[in-house]
N, C-alpha and C positions, 0 to 999 in steps of 0.2 A: 118271753123267756130270753135271758142274756146268754149268748154263746161265745162272745169274744169281748175281752177287756183290753183296750189300747191305752197306753199311757206314755207321756213324756217323762224325761228323767229330771234334769235340773229345774228346780222350782216347782216340781210336781211330785214325782215319786221320792226324790231325794230331798232331805232337809238341807238347811244352809250349811251343814257340815259336810255335805256331799255323800250322805249315807242313807240307806234304807233302814228305817226303824224296825225293831223286832215285831212291833204290832202290825206294821204294814206287811212285812214279810210273812207273818203268820196268816194274815187274811188272804193274801194272794195264793199262798200254798193251799189253803182250804178251798178257795175258788177253783183252783186247778183240780183238786180232788173231786169236785162236783162236775168235772168234765168241761170246764170253761177254758177256752183258748186264751193264752196271754200273748200280747204283742207290745214290744217296746218300740216307740217311735221317737227318735231323738235327732238333734242336729249334730250330735257327736259321731265320730267314726266308731267302728266296732272295737278298735284297739283302745280308744280313750274311754269307752263305756265299760270295758271288760271288768275292771276292778269294782266299779260301782254296782254292777249287775251280778257279780260272782255269787253272792249269797242266794240270789233268787234261782240260780241254776236253770235258766230258760232252756239250755241245751237238753237237760234231762226231762223237761216237761213238753218237749216237742213244740216249743213256742216259736215266735218270729221275732226277728230283730230288723228294724228299719233304721238305717243310719243316714246321716247327712241329709235329713229332711226328705228322704225318699229316693235319694241317689242310689242307695244300695239296700237291697232287701235279701235277707237270709232266712230260709226255712230250716229249723233245727231238726225237723222230722226226716227230711231227705237230703239236707245240706245243699239244696238248690239255691243258687245265688242269682239275683237279677241286678245287673249293673247298668245304670243309665249313662248316657254319654256325658263325658266331663266337658267343662268349659274349655274352649280352644285357646291357644296362645294369644290370638288377636283379641278375643273376648276379654281375657284377663287383663290385657294391656289397656283397653279402652275403659274398662270399669275401674281399674286401679287409678287411672288419671283423675278420678273424682276427688282424690285427696289433695290435688294440687292447690297450693295457696291456702291450705286449711290445717288447723291443728288436729289432725286425724291420722289414723293408721289403716292400711288395708292388710287384712290377715288372710293369707291364702292357705287352703287346707286340702289335703287328700289323705288317704288311709294312714300313712306313717310319716307324713311330712307337713310341717307348718312353716310358712315364710312370712315374716313381718316386713311390710313395706312402708317407708316413711318418705315424705317430701324432702326436697333438698334443704339441708341446714336444720332439719328437725329430728335428728337421731336421738336427741334427749327424750323425745316422746316414746320412742321404742324402748329405750333403757328403762324408763319409768313403767311402761307397760309390763315388762318382764318382771320387775320387782312386785308390781301390783298383783301379778298372776299367782304369787305365793300366798296372797291374803284373801282374795275374793273368790267365793264358790264358783262363779260363772267362768272364771279363768283357770280354775284349778286343774282342769282336764289337760291343759297344755303340757304338763309334766311328762306325758306319755310319748310325746313326739321326739323323734331322734334329733337332738341338738337343734332346737329352733334357731333359725338364722334370721338376721336382720339386715336389710339392704335398702338403699335409696331407690326411689322411683326410676331414676336415670339408669340404675344398674340392673333393673328387672330384666331377666333373661326370658326367652320364650320357652314355656313349659305349660302343660295342661294341669288343671286343678279341678277338684270336684265342686268347690264353691269358694266364693270370695266374701269375707266378712269385713265390716268396718266398725271401728271403735272410736268414739269421740264424745264430746259433751252432747246432751240431748238435742239442743237447738241445732247443732251442726249436723247430727244424724238426720234430723227432719229435712234440712236443706239438701242433703245428699240424696235422700229418698226422692225428693221432688225432682232433682236434676236427672237422676237415673230413669225415673218414670216418664219424664218429659222427652228425653232424648233416645232412650232405649226401651221401647215398649215390649221387647221380647224377653224381659227379665222380670222376676218377682222379688220385691224387697220385703223383708219381714223383720220387725223389731222384736228381739228376744228379751231385751231389757232396754231401758231408756238410753243407755250408752253403748248398745251393741246391736248391729243390724247385719242380716245375712242376705245374700243375693245369689240367686240361681236362675237357670233357664226356666221359663214358663213351662208347666207340664210336670215339673218335678215338685212334688209336695207330699206332705204326710197324708193328706186326704186321698191322693191318687194311690199311694202305697197301701193304705188301709183298704181301699176299694179292690185293688188287685188281690190282696190276701183273702178278703171276704168272698170274692168270686171264685177263687181257687178252692176254698174250703166249703163253698155252698152255703154261706152264712148271709142272711138278709140284713139290711141296714138297721131295721128295728131290733135286731138281736145283738146290736153292738153298743157298748158304752165306752166313751173315751174321756180322758182327763188331760188337761193342759193348762199352761199359764202364759205362754208367749204368743206373739202374732203368727209364728210359724206353726202353731197348733190349730189355728182357726179352721183351716180346710179339713182337718181330721175331726174336729168337733162338729163341723157342719155335716160331714158324711155320716157320722154315727147316728143311730136312732136317738141316742141321748148323749149330748155333749156337755161335759161338766167342767166349769172353770174353777180354778183354785181361788181361795180368798185373796191370795197374794198375786193373782193374775193381773195383767195389764188391763186397763179399762176397756179397750177395744175388744179384748177377748171375752171379758165378762158380758159385754153387750151382745155378743154373738152366741153366748152359751144358753143352753136350756135351763141349767141350774148352776148354783155356786156351792161348793163344799168348803170345808175348813182349809186352812193354810198348810203348806208343805211342812212347816215346823210343828204342826199339831196333828199329824196323821190324818189330814183331810181325806185322802183317798181311802184309807183303811176304815175310817168312821163311816163314810158314805156306803162302802160296800158291805160293811157289817149290818147296816140298816136294811138295805134292799135284799140281802141274801140271808138275813137273820143269822149271822155268824157269831153273835156274842156268846 
């Protein structure tokens, strides 16, 4: 018997217009009415996820919100917040150095701030990124941040951030993951898309966040179903009794999943839940 449904946002619950379809919304509402707990697990901050999640009204359903890949966990039942330690100034500096001599950007994020870092002489990449953010769904969340700033690696000041992301061409991202994994084994790198990678301290993951919520609620692993599409979802799919990858998921995610459902653009989550809960 399923007691908890966990889901990623971008590329999973949201379609490529960054919206929850009426069908998906209706199915999740009916699942809630059956007494099933809903938990959003995303790489976004709570602020950047607010608009996308507003229709679902997790706060009125006593659900959970897991932001920044498990960095921040909120219970809407008692408004209890668990905040994991952020990356230190020195950690941010050494990880950001990975973009040196590469056509790549480091994107630093915390709850209400985003900082775009470029290597010396490559400000044009940052300018292009900001224009691209108005077009592609994966970047659209950037609009919620307070005046996103862009600075060179040399100007990077000492400040803590929740996570550091990197955007570049896929082959460059792969090289950066190899470099970070080889030199800094205390961090986990996850590709959310071929051109986007997120890096956080080991121990912070969607899987660990899901485990913490399940233990708090007295829910067994076999009573959980989870949906995702990016590599940062793998730990969550692995912890859940049933881990479902979207049809549009990355290959590595599909290989780790128990099953594959339809794509985010074709109500994959809704169709799967309709079948198992007989919600038609």
